[in-house]
C-alpha positions in Angstrom: 26.5 26.3 9.2 26.0 29.6 8.3 27.6 32.2 10.5 25.2 34.6 13.2 26.7 37.6 11.4 25.6 36.6 8.3 22.4 35.2 9.3 21.6 38.7 10.6 22.7 40.3 7.7 20.3 38.2 5.8 17.3 38.8 8.0 17.9 42.6 7.9 17.7 42.7 4.0 14.6 40.7 4.3 12.8 42.7 6.7 9.1 43.9 6.5 8.6 47.5 5.3 9.0 50.4 7.6 5.3 52.0 6.6 2.8 52.0 9.4 5.2 51.1 12.0 5.9 53.3 15.4 9.6 54.1 16.0 9.5 51.7 19.1 8.8 48.6 16.6 11.1 50.2 14.0 14.1 50.8 16.1 13.9 48.5 19.3 11.3 45.4 19.0 12.4 44.7 15.2 16.3 44.6 15.7 15.7 42.9 18.9 13.4 40.0 17.5 16.2 39.8 14.6 18.8 39.1 17.0 16.7 36.3 18.7 15.7 34.9 15.4 19.3 34.8 14.3 20.3 33.0 17.6 17.2 30.6 16.8 18.1 29.8 13.5 21.7 28.8 14.8 20.1 26.6 17.1 17.8 24.9 14.9 14.6 26.4 16.3 11.2 26.6 14.5 9.1 29.6 14.3 6.5 28.2 16.4 8.8 27.1 19.1 9.5 30.9 19.2 6.0 31.9 19.3 5.3 29.5 22.1 8.6 31.0 24.0 7.3 34.2 23.6 3.9 33.1 25.3 5.8 31.6 28.1 7.3 35.0 28.7 4.2 36.8 28.5 1.5 35.0 30.1 3.4 34.3 33.6 4.2 38.0 33.8 0.4 39.1 32.8 -0.8 36.3 35.6 1.6 38.0 38.4 0.0 41.3 37.5 -3.4 40.0 38.7 -2.3 37.9 41.7 0.8 39.8 43.0 0.5 43.4 44.8 2.5 46.0 42.6 6.2 47.1 43.7 9.1 48.3 42.0 10.6 44.6 41.9 7.3 43.3 40.2 6.9 46.4 37.6 10.7 45.8 36.3 10.2 42.2 35.9 6.7 42.4 34.3 8.1 45.1 32.0 11.0 43.2 31.1 9.2 39.8 30.3 6.7 41.4 28.3 9.2 43.4 26.0 10.9 39.9 25.5 7.9 38.2 24.7 7.1 41.1 22.3 10.5 40.8 20.6 9.8 36.8 20.3 6.5 37.8 18.5 8.8 39.6 16.0 11.2 37.3 15.7 9.3 34.1 14.9 8.2 35.7 11.5 11.5 37.0 10.7 12.9 33.5 11.3 10.2 31.9 9.2 11.1 34.4 6.2 14.6 33.3 6.8 14.0 29.3 6.8 11.1 29.8 4.2 9.0 27.8 6.5 6.0 30.3 6.8 2.9 28.0 7.1 -1.1 29.0 7.5 -0.9 27.0 10.7 2.1 28.8 11.9 0.4 32.5 11.1 -2.8 31.3 12.6 -1.0 30.0 16.0 0.7 33.5 16.0 -2.5 35.5 15.4 -4.7 33.5 18.1 -1.9 34.2 20.9 -1.7 38.2 19.9 -5.5 38.0 20.3 -5.3 36.2 23.4 -2.4 38.3 24.5 -4.3 41.8 23.8 -7.4 40.6 25.7 -5.4 39.5 28.9 -3.4 42.3 29.1 -6.4 44.4 30.1 -8.1 42.0 32.0 -5.3 41.6 34.7 -4.7 45.5 34.5 -8.7 45.6 35.8 -8.0 42.7 38.1 -5.1 44.8 39.7 -7.2 47.9 39.8 -9.9 46.4 41.8 -7.4 44.6 44.0 -5.0 46.5 44.8 -5.3 50.2 43.8 -6.9 52.7 45.5 -8.6 54.5 42.6 -9.8 58.1 42.9 -13.2 57.1 41.4 -14.5 53.5 40.7 -15.2 54.8 37.1 -11.8 54.4 36.2 -12.2 50.5 36.4 -14.0 51.2 33.1 -10.6 52.1 31.8 -9.2 48.5 31.2 -12.6 47.5 29.7 -12.3 50.3 27.0 -8.9 50.0 26.4 -9.3 46.2 25.5 -12.5 46.7 23.3 -10.1 49.6 21.3 -7.0 47.0 21.1 -9.1 44.3 20.0 -10.9 46.3 17.6 -8.0 47.9 16.0 -6.5 44.2 15.9 -9.3 42.6 14.5 -10.2 45.6 11.9 -6.5 45.8 10.8 -6.4 42.2 9.7 -9.7 42.1 8.1 -9.3 45.3 6.3 -6.0 43.9 4.9 -7.8 40.5 3.8 -10.7 42.3 2.3 -8.0 44.5 -0.1 -6.5 41.4 -1.1 -10.0 40.1 -2.3 -11.1 43.3 -3.7 -7.8 44.5 -5.2 -8.8 47.1 -7.8 -6.4 49.1 -10.5 -3.8 51.1 -8.4 -5.0 54.6 -7.6 -3.2 57.5 -6.3 -2.6 57.2 -2.6 -4.2 59.6 -0.5 -1.7 62.3 1.3 -0.3 60.9 4.7 2.4 62.2 7.1 5.7 61.9 6.6 7.1 58.3 7.3 9.1 59.8 10.2 6.2 61.7 11.4 4.0 58.8 11.1 6.2 56.6 13.1 6.0 59.0 15.8 2.3 59.7 15.6 2.1 55.8 16.1 4.4 55.4 19.1 1.2 55.8 21.9 -0.7 52.7 20.4 2.7 50.4 19.6 2.1 47.4 22.0 5.5 47.6 23.2 4.5 51.3 24.9 2.1 49.2 26.6 4.7 46.9 27.7 6.9 49.5 29.0 4.0 51.3 30.8 4.1 48.2 33.4 7.6 50.0 34.2 5.5 52.2 36.4 3.0 49.7 38.0 4.7 50.1 41.1 3.6 53.6 41.5 -0.5 53.7 41.2 -0.6 57.4 40.3 2.0 57.3 37.7 0.7 54.2 36.3 -2.8 55.3 36.2 -1.6 58.4 34.5 0.2 56.7 31.7 -2.4 54.0 31.3 -5.6 56.5 30.9 -2.8 58.3 28.3 -2.4 55.4 26.6 -6.1 54.5 26.5 -7.1 58.0 25.2 -4.4 57.5 22.2 -6.1 54.1 21.5 -9.7 55.4 21.5 -8.8 58.3 19.0 -6.7 56.2 16.9 -9.4 53.6 16.6 -12.0 56.3 15.6 -9.5 57.3 12.7 -8.3 54.1 11.6 -11.9 52.6 11.6 -13.2 55.7 9.2 -10.0 55.5 7.0 -10.4 51.8 6.5 -14.0 52.0 5.8 -13.4 54.6 3.0 -10.5 52.8 1.4 -12.7 49.8 0.8 -15.6 51.6 -0.4 
């Protein structure tokens, strides 16, 4: 069987382009997913099994946010479980490319679970806010609703834009000016799902978590507006 280091090197060479991803995905999540994918390859696992394993890390952690009073121990466990789940979400695609076992059903499963995850993560925050937090104002209950709206719209619009571009492919045109790759990766950091996972590390401190969560919400709303305008213009 191919050695672990050789598998890891092959996966690194077959990595997705760095364009359009944040520094967290580029330097933390993808490398972690690559290690997990290499281990799964050596163990003979399938991409769908990694997808389901990621869900088994993610959804119990999210249930705990809604059901258990926040504290330092819960914060660390939830953050770690969500981060591992996100790394496994990167690992399944890397394993599929290495095994050449990608399939429409596997991609469907991955995207459906991603969508459920994006909805659930903010629903459980809403429940936690209502049950356990002493909010400065009831209006803060709107924050998870707006965050969920932004996250789902960005997710859906991204997939739809990609599919429509494939259908309406035209002769190549000069690409519009964009920030340098390093700057772009930094600008995308607040809207990376991995950073949302890390925010749960502060769940035990209500004021800190509320501040971090609302800051990420604002970043998502601004990004959603800019992304929708950019996508619409590109499709015209």
